[in-house]
C-alpha positions in Angstrom: 107.7 103.4 106.6 107.1 106.5 104.3 104.3 108.6 106.7 101.2 109.3 104.8 101.1 113.5 103.9 98.5 116.1 104.5 98.8 119.5 102.6 97.2 122.4 104.0 96.3 125.1 101.1 93.9 128.1 101.1 94.0 131.9 100.1 96.5 134.1 101.6 95.6 135.0 105.2 93.1 132.3 105.7 95.2 131.2 109.2 97.4 128.1 107.3 100.2 128.6 109.3 98.5 128.6 112.4 96.8 125.3 111.8 100.3 124.0 110.7 102.3 125.2 114.0 98.8 123.5 116.2 99.2 120.2 114.3 103.1 119.9 114.4 102.9 120.8 118.8 105.2 123.8 118.2 105.6 127.0 116.2 107.4 126.1 113.6 105.9 128.7 110.3 105.9 132.0 111.0 102.8 133.7 111.5 101.3 137.2 111.1 97.9 139.1 109.9 99.7 140.6 106.4 99.5 137.9 104.0 101.8 136.3 102.0 103.9 135.5 104.7 105.0 132.1 103.7 106.4 131.2 100.5 108.2 128.1 100.6 106.4 124.8 101.1 107.5 124.0 105.2 107.3 120.3 106.5 106.7 118.8 109.9 105.7 115.2 111.4 102.6 115.1 113.2 101.5 112.4 116.2 97.9 113.5 116.4 95.7 111.2 118.6 97.2 108.0 117.5 97.3 109.0 114.2 100.6 109.9 112.2 101.5 111.6 108.8 103.9 114.3 107.5 102.2 118.3 107.3 103.2 120.9 104.7 102.3 124.4 105.2 102.0 125.9 101.8 101.9 129.4 100.1 98.8 131.3 99.7 97.1 130.0 95.8 97.0 133.6 94.3 96.5 134.6 90.3 100.1 135.5 89.4 101.8 135.0 86.0 104.5 132.2 86.2 107.1 133.8 85.7 106.7 136.0 88.9 107.5 135.4 92.7 103.7 134.8 93.4 103.8 132.5 90.3 106.6 130.5 91.2 104.8 130.0 94.9 102.1 128.9 93.6 103.6 126.3 91.4 105.1 125.1 94.5 102.0 124.8 96.2 100.1 123.1 92.9 103.2 120.1 93.3 102.6 120.2 97.5 98.8 118.9 96.2 100.2 116.3 94.1 102.8 115.0 96.1 99.9 114.9 99.2 97.7 111.8 100.2 94.8 114.5 101.7 94.4 118.4 101.6 93.2 120.1 103.9 91.4 123.2 102.3 91.3 126.2 104.7 89.1 129.5 104.2 88.1 132.0 106.0 84.6 131.3 107.7 84.5 135.6 109.0 85.2 136.6 105.0 83.0 133.7 103.7 83.7 131.9 100.3 84.9 134.5 98.0 85.4 134.5 94.5 89.2 133.9 94.7 88.4 130.5 96.1 86.6 129.0 93.2 89.6 128.4 90.7 91.2 127.0 93.8 88.8 124.8 95.0 88.1 123.2 91.4 92.0 122.9 91.1 92.0 120.8 94.2 88.8 118.6 93.2 91.2 118.1 89.6 93.5 116.5 91.3 91.9 113.8 92.9 93.7 113.7 95.7 91.3 113.2 99.0 90.0 116.5 100.5 88.8 118.1 104.2 87.4 121.4 104.1 87.9 123.8 107.0 86.6 127.1 107.7 88.7 128.2 110.1 88.6 131.7 111.9 84.8 130.3 113.3 85.5 130.8 117.2 82.6 130.9 119.5 80.0 130.2 117.1 81.6 133.5 114.3 81.4 133.3 111.3 79.2 130.0 110.8 77.3 131.6 107.9 81.0 131.8 105.7 81.2 128.0 107.4 77.6 127.0 105.5 78.8 128.9 102.3 81.5 126.8 102.2 79.5 123.6 101.2 79.2 125.5 97.7 82.4 124.6 96.8 81.8 121.4 96.8 84.5 119.7 98.7 81.9 118.3 101.2 81.0 119.3 104.5 83.3 122.3 105.9 84.7 121.8 109.5 84.0 124.9 111.6 87.8 125.5 113.2 89.7 127.8 115.0 93.3 127.1 114.4 94.3 130.1 117.1 92.0 128.3 120.1 91.6 124.6 119.4 88.5 124.1 118.2 86.9 121.6 115.8 90.1 119.7 117.0 88.4 116.5 117.7 86.1 116.8 114.1 89.3 116.9 112.6 90.7 114.2 114.0 88.0 111.9 113.1 87.7 113.4 109.6 91.6 112.8 109.5 91.2 109.4 110.4 88.6 108.2 108.2 90.9 109.6 104.9 94.1 108.6 105.6 95.3 105.6 104.1 95.1 102.3 105.2 98.2 100.8 107.3 99.2 97.5 106.9 99.7 95.5 110.4 102.9 95.2 109.7 103.7 98.6 108.6 104.0 99.3 112.6 106.8 97.0 113.4 110.1 98.0 114.4 113.2 97.4 112.0 115.0 94.8 112.9 118.9 93.8 112.7 118.4 93.3 109.0 116.7 96.9 108.5 113.2 97.3 107.3 111.5 94.5 105.8 111.0 94.8 102.1 107.8 93.2 101.2 107.2 91.2 97.7 104.6 89.9 96.5 104.5 86.6 94.2 101.3 87.0 91.8 100.7 85.1 88.5 98.1 82.8 87.1 96.7 79.5 88.8 99.9 76.5 88.7 102.9 79.5 87.6 104.5 77.5 90.5 104.3 80.6 92.8 104.1 78.3 96.0 106.8 76.1 94.6 109.2 79.5 94.4 108.6 80.5 97.8 109.6 77.0 99.2 112.6 76.9 97.5 113.5 80.3 98.8 112.6 79.6 102.3 114.5 75.8 101.7 111.3 74.2 103.2 108.1 72.9 102.5 106.5 75.5 104.3 103.4 76.0 101.6 101.2 73.6 100.2 102.2 72.9 96.0 100.4 69.8 93.9 99.7 69.7 89.9 96.1 70.9 90.4 95.7 74.8 90.1 94.1 76.9 92.5 95.9 75.0 95.6 96.5 78.3 97.2 93.6 79.7 98.9 94.7 82.5 100.8 97.9 85.7 100.9 99.8 84.3 102.9 103.0 86.4 104.5 106.2 85.0 105.1 109.4 86.1 106.8 112.4 85.6 105.0 116.2 86.9 104.9 118.2 87.0 101.9 122.3 87.9 102.4 121.3 89.8 105.7 118.6 91.9 104.4 114.8 91.0 105.9 112.2 90.0 103.3 108.2 89.6 103.9 107.5 87.3 101.4 103.7 87.7 100.0 102.4 84.2 98.4 99.0 84.4 96.6 96.5 82.8 95.0 96.1 82.2 91.1 94.6 85.0 89.4 92.2 84.3 86.7 90.1 86.4 84.4 87.0 87.3 86.3 84.6 86.0 84.2 86.0 82.8 84.9 85.3 82.7 88.5 82.3 81.2 89.9 83.4 80.2 93.4 82.7 82.7 96.0 86.0 81.7 98.0 88.2 82.1 95.1 86.9 85.6 94.6 87.8 86.3 98.2 91.4 85.1 97.7 91.5 87.1 94.2 90.6 90.5 96.3 93.0 89.5 99.2 96.0 88.9 96.2 94.9 92.3 95.4 95.3 93.5 98.7 99.3 92.0 98.9 99.8 93.6 95.9 98.7 97.0 96.8 100.8 97.1 100.3 104.2 95.2 98.4 107.1 97.7 97.2 107.9 94.6 94.8 105.8 92.5 92.8 107.5 89.8 91.3 104.6 88.4 88.4 105.7 84.8 87.6 105.0 83.3 84.5 104.9 79.6 83.2 108.0 80.0 80.7 106.2 77.1 78.7 103.2 79.2 77.8 104.1 82.8 78.3 102.2 86.0 78.1 98.7 84.6 78.0 96.2 87.2 78.3 95.5 87.2 81.7 99.8 87.5 82.3 99.5 91.3 80.3 96.2 91.9 82.6 98.3 91.3 86.2 100.9 93.3 84.8 98.2 96.2 84.1 96.9 95.5 87.4 100.7 96.4 88.7 101.0 99.2 87.2 97.8 101.0 87.5 98.6 100.5 91.6 102.2 101.9 91.1 104.0 98.9 92.4 107.7 98.4 91.6 107.7 94.9 89.4 109.2 92.4 88.1 108.7 89.1 86.0 110.1 85.8 86.9 110.2 82.9 83.9 109.4 79.9 86.1 110.1 76.5 84.7 112.6 77.4 82.7 114.2 74.1 82.7 111.9 72.7 80.5 113.0 75.6 77.9 116.3 75.7 78.3 117.1 73.9 75.5 115.7 76.3 73.2 118.5 78.6 71.2 117.7 82.1 71.1 114.2 82.1 73.4 115.4 84.0 76.4 116.0 87.4 73.5 113.1 86.8 71.9 110.7 86.6 75.3 112.5 90.1 76.1 111.7 91.5 72.6 108.1 90.2 73.2 107.9 91.9 76.6 108.9 95.2 75.1 106.8 95.0 72.7 103.8 93.9 74.8 104.8 95.8 78.1 105.6 99.5 76.6 104.1 100.5 80.0 106.7 99.2 82.3 109.7 99.7 79.6 113.1 98.0 80.9 111.6 95.8 83.0 113.7 93.0 84.4 112.5 89.5 82.7 114.6 87.0 84.9 114.7 82.9 83.7 114.7 81.0 86.9 113.1 77.4 87.9 111.3 77.0 91.8 111.4 73.4 91.4 115.4 73.3 90.5 116.3 76.0 92.6 118.0 77.8 89.8 118.1 81.8 89.4 116.7 82.6 92.7 119.7 84.7 93.3 119.4 86.7 89.8 115.7 87.2 90.7 116.5 88.9 94.4 119.0 91.0 92.6 116.3 92.1 90.1 113.7 92.5 93.1 116.0 94.9 95.0 117.3 96.9 92.1 113.5 97.4 91.3 112.8 98.5 94.4 115.8 101.6 94.7 115.0 102.5 91.4 110.8 103.0 92.7 112.4 105.0 95.6 114.6 107.1 93.4 114.4 110.9 93.9 115.8 113.2 91.2 116.8 116.5 91.9 114.7 119.7 90.4 117.6 120.9 88.8 118.4 118.0 87.3 114.8 117.3 85.9 115.0 120.9 84.8 118.0 120.8 82.7 116.3 117.6 81.5 113.4 119.4 80.4 115.3 121.9 78.5 117.4 119.3 76.4 114.0 116.9 75.3 112.0 119.9 74.2 114.5 121.2 72.3 115.1 117.5 70.9 111.3 117.6 70.8 109.2 120.7 70.5 105.6 120.1 71.9 102.7 120.8 68.8 101.4 124.0 68.6 97.2 124.0 68.8 95.6 127.1 67.3 98.4 128.3 66.0 99.9 128.6 69.8 102.6 126.4 70.7 102.5 124.5 74.0 105.1 125.5 76.7 106.7 123.5 79.4 107.9 126.1 81.7 108.7 124.0 84.7 108.5 120.4 86.0 109.4 118.8 89.4 109.5 115.6 90.9 106.4 115.2 93.6 106.7 111.5 94.7 108.8 108.7 94.3 107.1 104.8 94.9 106.6 105.4 91.8 108.2 108.3 90.3 105.9 110.8 89.8 106.8 114.1 88.0 104.8 117.7 87.2 104.9 120.0 84.6 103.9 123.0 84.9 103.0 125.3 81.6 100.2 126.4 79.2 97.7 124.3 77.0 98.9 121.1 78.6 95.5 119.6 78.7 96.1 119.9 74.6 99.5 117.7 74.8 98.9 114.6 72.6 99.6 111.5 74.0 102.2 110.8 72.0 103.9 113.6 73.5 103.5 112.3 77.1 104.7 108.7 76.1 107.7 110.6 74.4 108.6 112.5 77.8 107.9 109.1 79.5 110.1 107.1 77.5 112.7 110.2 78.0 112.8 110.5 81.6 113.1 106.5 81.9 115.9 107.1 79.7 118.0 110.0 81.1 117.6 109.4 84.8 117.9 105.4 84.3 114.4 104.3 85.3 113.8 101.1 83.8 110.5 99.4 84.6 109.1 100.9 87.1 105.7 103.0 86.6 106.2 106.7 85.7 103.3 109.3 86.9 103.1 112.3 84.9 100.8 115.2 86.1 99.9 118.0 83.8 99.3 121.3 85.3 98.2 124.2 82.9 98.2 127.8 84.3 94.5 129.3 84.5 96.3 132.6 84.4 93.9 135.0 81.7 97.3 137.4 81.6 99.1 134.7 80.6 99.9 134.9 76.9 102.9 132.3 76.7 
C-alpha cells in the first residue's frame, strides 16, 4: 500500500530537520544552527504510535528569483507540498510570527492540503506568546512543541491521527502469493448487469441477480484471481440521480458505492450497450474522474447488439466526444450473461492501473514542456507573455503535475486543456484522470 505523505515546511532554521529526525527516530537529516542547511527534499518512513506515513523534510521557504539556487529549493518545497496529504507548518515560537511567515502560510492554504501548525522551540513554556501569535496565520490551533526535547509529541500524534486519510480495512492485509490485491469496483446504473458480470468472473452464483433493478443494496467485497493475480472485486448498488432516490436505505447504499469508488484502484463503469451513455452514465464518469480513480468502460449486454455493423466504432467516437476528461479510456464490449469479453476487460483493467500508477522523470517532463510551449506558446496578458519555467510530477495515482512560472493564474482553460492533452499523448496516459497544478511566482523582483 502507498503510505500517506507528510511534508514539514517553514522558514529556514525553525527546527524542521530536528522534527524530521525525531519522527523517523534517526539522525538522517543534517541539523545546524545556521539557516539553509537542508537543500534537497529528504524522505523517511515513520511508525509513530501506530500511525504509518512517509515524511518529507524540505528546504526553508524563502522569497527568491526562481533561477537562483534558493528559488529552485523553494520550487522543490512547493512540489513537496503538492505531493503531500498533510503539511506540518513549523514556526519558531521564540521568534514569533514574522512577516516572512505570512506569504508561505497563504501558499499552504491555497494548496488545499490539510495543515497542522507547530510552534516549535516552546520547551518549558518558552515562546508561548509566539505560539499565540500563530493563530493569526489562519492555519488553525498551533501545537506548542519542542522537536529537540520531545515536548508536545502527544498532541502532534492526536492531530496526525485525525488528519491522516482513512485506511480501508483491507489495506493492512499482507501480500499473498499473487502479490498485493488489485482493488476493482464495478459501478453503473441500476440493472446494468454488475452482479451478473461478477458471478461470471467468479464462476459461481455468488451474488443475487434478477430482472428487477436495484437488487444489490450493499457494496460487497469479493476475492478473485485472474491469471495468477489477486483481485478484490467490489460489487456496488446501482447509482441513480439523487433527486430520484427517496428510499433511505438506497441513499445509504449509493453512499457505500461511492466509498467503494474511493478505495478502488480501478473502477469499471458498466454501461448497458442497448442504451449507452445516458446522462446518469456521464455523471458516474464525472464522479470517478473527480475522485481520481483509473477507469475502464464496459459495454455490457453486447450480445444483444453485436449484429449492428459499425456500432462499436460509433460508440467509441461518442465516448471521445462526451468524455474528453478521460480521453482514450478503454471501451470494452462484453456480455456478463454469456461470459464473453471478460478476459479483454481484465486486460484493460490491469493496463489502466499501470497508467494510473505511472511515474515520469522530471527531465523528460521538462523536455516535453519546452517542445509543447514552442509549438504553442502561452498567451500574453496585458502585454506580458506568460512563462512556464519548470514542471515536475508530484504524484501518481492519478498522475499529478505541477507547473511553475509567472502569471500562471491567468492561463486560459483552453491552454491548460492543451497541456493536459499534450501530456496524455507524449507520455501515453490514455483514459486516466490527470491533475495539473499551476504555481505562480510571488517574487516582486521577478520580471519574467
